[in-house]
N, C-alpha and C positions, 0 to 999 in steps of 0.2 A: 443306694448311696446317700447318706444324709448330707444335705447341703444347705448352707446358711448364705445369705448374701444380704448386702446393705438395701435399703428401701429403693424404689424406683430414682431415676435421676431427678425428677421434680420435686421429690422429698428433700426436707432439710437434713443433711448430713454433716458430720463434724470436720471431714477433710477428706482428701483424696487418696486414703490409704487401703488396705487391703479391703477388696470389695466382696470376697467370696471366702467361704470357708468348706472343705469338706474333712469329712472324718471315717479315711480309711485305713491310716495307720493306728496301731496298737496304742501309741500315746495320744492320740487324737481321740480314739474311742473313750480311753481312759478319763480325758478332759471332759467329754462330753456327759460322761455317766456322773462325774463329779459335778457339774453344773446342774444338771437334774436334781441332784440331792440338795444343793444351796439353794437354787432358786425360789422355791415356795416357802423358804423361811423368814424372810424379810430380813435379814442380817446384812450387815456393811459388807461390801465385797470389795477387796483389792486385788486388782488382775496386773500382774506383771509380765513383761517380755519385751523384745526388741519392737522398734518401730516396723510396721508392715506386717505383723503376725496375726492381726485382726482382732485386736482389743477391743474396738467398739462393736464388733459385729458378735462378739460374746457378750458385752454388756446388754446389748438390745436382745438377746435371747435369753438372758437372765430375766428381763424384764417380761418378755412375752410368756414366760414359763411362771410367773408370778401372779399371785392375788390383785396386782396393780395394773394387769395387762392393758385395762380399758382406759387407763389415766394417761397423763403424757410422759413421754420419753424424752429429756432434755440432755443434750451432749454439749460440753462447753470444754474446749483445749484451754488449759490454765497458763500455756505458754504463749497464747496468741493476743494477748492482752498486756498493756504496759502496766507497771505497778500503780499509777495513778489512776487507771481505769478499771482493774480487776474488782476493786472492792464494788463500785457501783454497778459493775455487770453482774456480780454474784448476788448482791442483797438489796441491789435498786437504789434510787434516790428520790429526793422530793424537788418540786420545782425551786430553783435558786440556791440549791444545795452547792453549785459550782459554778463557774463561769461557763455558759453554754446549755446548762440545765433548764431550759425554757419549758419543759413540761416534766411531771412526775413521771416515774418508769420504774416497773416491779423489776427486780433481780430475777436471776435464773431458779433461785431456791422457791420464789412465788410461783415462777412460771411451770415449775415442775410440781405443784400442789398435789399432792395425793396420788404422785406417780414416783419415777427414777429419775435422779439426776445423776449424771455421768461426768465426772470431773477427769477428764485424760490429762497426763502430763502433770501429774498433781506434783511432782517431786520438783517442778519449774516454780511452783508458789512461793512468793517472798515470804520471809520468816513472819513479818507484823502479819499478813494475810492469813497465815497458818494458825496464829493466836486466835484471831477472829473466827475464822473456821471452826476451831475447835470448840469455841463458846457456843456458835450455832449449833453443832451436834450435840452438845451437852443440854442447852437448855430448850431446843427445839423451837427457836423463834429466831427471826432475823429483825434488825432494825436499818430502816433505810437510811442513806446518806441526808444529813438534814433533817432528820425525824428523830424525835424522844418516844414514840409509840412502837412497841415490839408487835411484831406480826407473828402470831403461831405458824408453824409449818409442820406438815406430814410429807414428809419425802423419804424414798429410801435412798442412798447414797451408794454408787459404786465409783471406786477410783481406779485409775490404771495408771502406769510409770513404765518407763525404759529404763529407769535409775535404780540403781540397788540402795534402797531405802536404809538397810541396816548399816551401808558404809556412810550414807548422808547423814544419819543420825550420829555416827561416831565422829564424824568431822564437823559436827553443829551446823549443819547445813539444813536439817530437818527435825521438827521437834519430837522428843521422844514419847510426849503424851498424845500426840496428834497421830503418831504411825500406830500406837497400840489401839486408839480409837478406830483405826481404819482397818488393821488387820485383825476382823473378826473371823473372816472366810476370805481364802487367799486361793486364786488360781493362776497357775502359770502357765502362759500360752508359749509353747514351745516353737523355738524357731524352724524355718521350713527345712532346713537341712537335718533337723532333729526327728522329723517325721516324713522319711523319704518315701512311703508308700501314698502320701498325699499328693506329689508332685506330679504325676501322670494325670490322674483326675482333674487337678485343677488346670492343668495345662489344656485338657478336652474340653473343660467347661469354658474357656477363656476363646479356644478355638471356636467354638459355635457361638457364642456371644459376639465375637467380633465379625465373623464371617456374616452373620445375620444384618450386622449394623453397615456393613462395607457393601452387602448385597451380592456376595460372592457365594459360589457352590461349595458343598462340603469339601474340607481338606482334613488330610490325616498326617500324624507325625510318623515318619521314616523310622526305622530302627535306630538309625544313626542319630538321628534329632531326640529321641527317646533316652539313648545311652547318654548324650552329652548333657540333657536336661537334669538326669540322676547323678551325674558326676559332677555337678556345678555345687558351689557351697552357697550360693542364694544370700550373700550380705544384706540385699534388699527386700528379702524375704517374699511375701506374694504378690506386692506390689511390683517387685522387681520382674516376677514371673508373667504377670500379667503384660508389662510393658514388653517384655520379649517376646511374647505370642502375638502383641498386636503388631510390633515391628515385623515379624516375621510373615504375616500375613500380607503385609503391605509389599513385600519385596520377591516371596515366593513365586514359582511358575507351576502353574497347574494345579492340581488337586494335592500336592504333597508338600509339606514344610520339611526341609532335610537339615542337616547339621550346619551346613554354610549359611544358612537363613537366619540362625540363632545369633543375635549380638549381645553375647553375655558379659557382664562386668569384669572387670580387670581388677576391682577392689579385694582386698584379702577376707578372704571370710573368718569368722570368729571360731568355728568348731573343726572337728575334723581335723586335727592339727598334723600339719605336714612333717610327720616325723615317720621314715621308712621303717617297716618291721624289724631290719637290722637293729637301727638305732635304739628302736623302741626295746627290743630285747638286750641290749647292751646296759641300757639305763635300768631295766627291772633286775639284771645281774647284779651290779653296782648296789642297787637297794636292798637286794637279799643279803649281800655281804655285810652290809651295815647292819641289817635286823640280826643277824647271827652274833655279831661283835656285842649287842648290849650296849651300843652308845649311848651315854645318858643324855636327855633332852635332846633326843634324835630328831624331832621337827624342827626345833630351833637351830640346829647344827645345819640341817638341810636347806633351811630358808637362809641362813647366812651365807653357806657356799654360793645359793643360787642369786642372792642379791647382788655378792662380790663379784661374781662371774659375769653377770649381766652388764654390771657398771663399767668392768675394765673391758669387756667386749665392745661396748658403745664409747669407749675412750673418754671414761668418765663425764659423760653427759647425763645429766639426770634425767632431763625430759625424754631423750631418747630409751633410756634405760627403764621409764616407767611405760612407755610405748611398746617397750619389747615384752615387758612381763606383763602387760594387761592391768596395770595399778595404778593408782595416782602418783604424781611427784611429792606429794606430802608424806606417803608411805615409804616411798624409796629414800627421801631426805631423812626422815626419822631414823629408818634403818642404817643410813651410812654413818649418821653420827652415833649410834648405839654400837656400830661396829669400831668406831675408830677411821672411818675412810674418809670422813670430812670434820673440820672442827666442830663442837657443839656449839648449838646455836642457843640465845637468850629469848628467843620469840616465844610469844604467848602460846600455849600449847592449844590444840583444836582448832587454830584458825587457818584457814586455807590460804595457801599459798599458790599465787597465779604462774601458771605456765608461760615461758617466754614465749611460745606460739600459739596460743590460745587460753580460755578459761580454765580454771582449776577444775579438776575431777575429784572426787570423794572417794575415801577408802578407809578402813580401819586396819586393816591387815592384808596378809599375802593370804 
C-alpha cells in the first residue's frame, strides 16, 4: 500500500494538517500517477483542495521525485503572516530596512535556492504581494527590502489553495496574470469523502501510530466502527480522521475500537448531498420534462428558479441564501438584482461586498 507521511516530528513542517496519505482508492491512484508524470518536469504546480487533504504531503512528494530532491524544500503558509511581514518573509530584508530589522535576513525564496518553494494558501496573499510575486516569477530574481541589488534565484514553485481561484479572479481578489503563471500543472487533492477506499487504511495507520506512542497493545476496529467511519462525511478530512482515532484509543476498552468510541464531527459535510433517492428521482424527472420541452436558455432558466426559490426559502436573507447554495453573497446579490427581486445597485462592479456575519467569499457564478 503506497503511504506518504510528513517528516519526523523533529523536522520543520508547515502546519499540523494532514500527516499521512494512502493511495488505495481509484481517485488516489490516479492522483499518484499524475504526480509521477508532473514531478520530473520542473513545471510550476498548483495544488487545489480542501484543508486537511494532504496538499503539503503531495508537494513534498513532488519535490522528492524531482531532480531537485537533494536541495531544500521550504514550505510557507501565506496566510500565517500579516500584510506588513509577508514581503520580508518571502523576499528577505537588509539591516535597518524597517524598525526592528537589526540584522539582514534572507527570505524564503533565497532559502529554497536550487530546491522547491511551497506556498500554501496562496489565495490569502494580498493583491499588492501578488504583483511582486509575479515579477519574481517572471524575472527569476528577488530584491530584499531595503536593498536595490537583485539576487538571482533558481527555485521551483509549488502553490496550494483551498480557495477557488477562478472565482477569486472573477471577483477581483486574485490577479489573473498570476493565476495563469501558477496554473501550469494542476493537481486536485480529493476530499476524504471522495476517496472512501482510503478511509480504513488511513484509520489503521493512525491506530498503529498512536498505540505505539501511547504504549498500548495492538487494537482493531470493530465492524460497527468501520461502518461508522465509512458513513461519515469528514468535513475535516484526514486531520479529522487522525483526531477521531487518537481520541478513540484514549477511551476505548481492551483491544477493540467500537462505534461508540468514535467522536465524529457534527459539522455538515460538503459532498454526498443529503438527497433521498426518491427526491433525486423527482428532480431528474422534472429536468427530463424540461429537456423535452426545448426550453430556450435552459441553464439560465434553471438557475433563476433555483436562486429565487432559495431566496424565498431563506425568508429573503441574502447571507443565508448564499450559505444554502454554497456560493458567495456577491453572486446572490447580483442574480437577485438581475431577476428584479431587489432594487438594482449602483455599486462598482467586481468589488466584494462583506457578509454581515463574516468576510466576503468570492465567486463568479452558480
